[in-house]
C-alpha positions as CSV (number, residue, x, y, z in Angstrom):
1,M,-53.4,2.1,-55.8
2,R,-56.2,-0.5,-55.4
3,S,-59.7,0.7,-55.0
4,Q,-62.0,-0.9,-52.4
5,Q,-65.7,-1.2,-52.3
6,Q,-67.2,1.2,-49.8
7,P,-68.6,-0.1,-47.6
8,L,-67.0,-3.6,-47.8
9,P,-69.7,-6.3,-48.4
10,I,-70.3,-8.7,-45.5
11,I,-71.1,-12.3,-46.5
12,V,-72.7,-14.6,-43.9
13,G,-73.0,-18.3,-44.6
14,G,-74.0,-21.4,-42.8
15,H,-76.7,-24.0,-42.2
16,G,-78.1,-22.9,-38.8
17,R,-81.8,-22.4,-38.4
18,K,-81.8,-19.6,-35.8
19,R,-78.6,-17.6,-35.3
20,T,-77.3,-17.7,-38.9
21,P,-80.5,-16.3,-40.5
22,R,-80.7,-13.6,-37.8
23,L,-77.0,-12.6,-38.3
24,A,-77.4,-12.6,-42.1
25,A,-80.6,-10.5,-41.9
26,T,-79.0,-8.0,-39.6
27,Y,-75.5,-7.5,-40.9
28,A,-74.9,-9.2,-44.3
29,T,-74.9,-7.9,-47.8
30,E,-75.2,-11.5,-49.0
31,F,-76.1,-14.9,-47.7
32,N,-74.2,-18.0,-48.8
33,S,-75.2,-21.6,-48.4
34,A,-72.5,-24.0,-49.7
35,F,-72.7,-27.7,-50.5
36,S,-76.4,-28.2,-49.4
37,P,-78.9,-30.2,-51.3
38,L,-81.4,-28.0,-53.2
39,A,-84.3,-28.6,-50.8
40,Q,-82.2,-27.6,-47.9
41,T,-80.8,-24.5,-49.7
42,V,-84.4,-23.4,-50.4
43,D,-85.3,-23.8,-46.7
44,E,-82.1,-21.8,-45.6
45,F,-82.8,-18.9,-47.9
46,G,-86.4,-18.9,-46.7
47,W,-85.2,-18.7,-43.1
48,V,-83.0,-15.7,-44.0
49,R,-85.9,-14.0,-45.9
50,E,-88.2,-14.4,-42.8
51,A,-85.5,-13.1,-40.5
52,A,-84.9,-10.1,-42.8
53,L,-88.6,-9.2,-42.7
54,Q,-88.6,-9.4,-38.9
55,T,-85.6,-7.0,-38.8
56,G,-87.2,-4.6,-41.3
57,R,-85.0,-5.4,-44.3
58,E,-86.1,-6.5,-47.8
């Protein structure tokens, strides 16, 4: 029998500036930004951090 993580992790990824950070901050265990230049990746993670603070998450 295979074991599963409980609860299953939710990974949200994307490049959007409004909805993606809000969804990641609200529901995700992880945020992923693939194939972005470094400067854009830094901005995207900043948007998610800001959204997380607004939703009360660290």
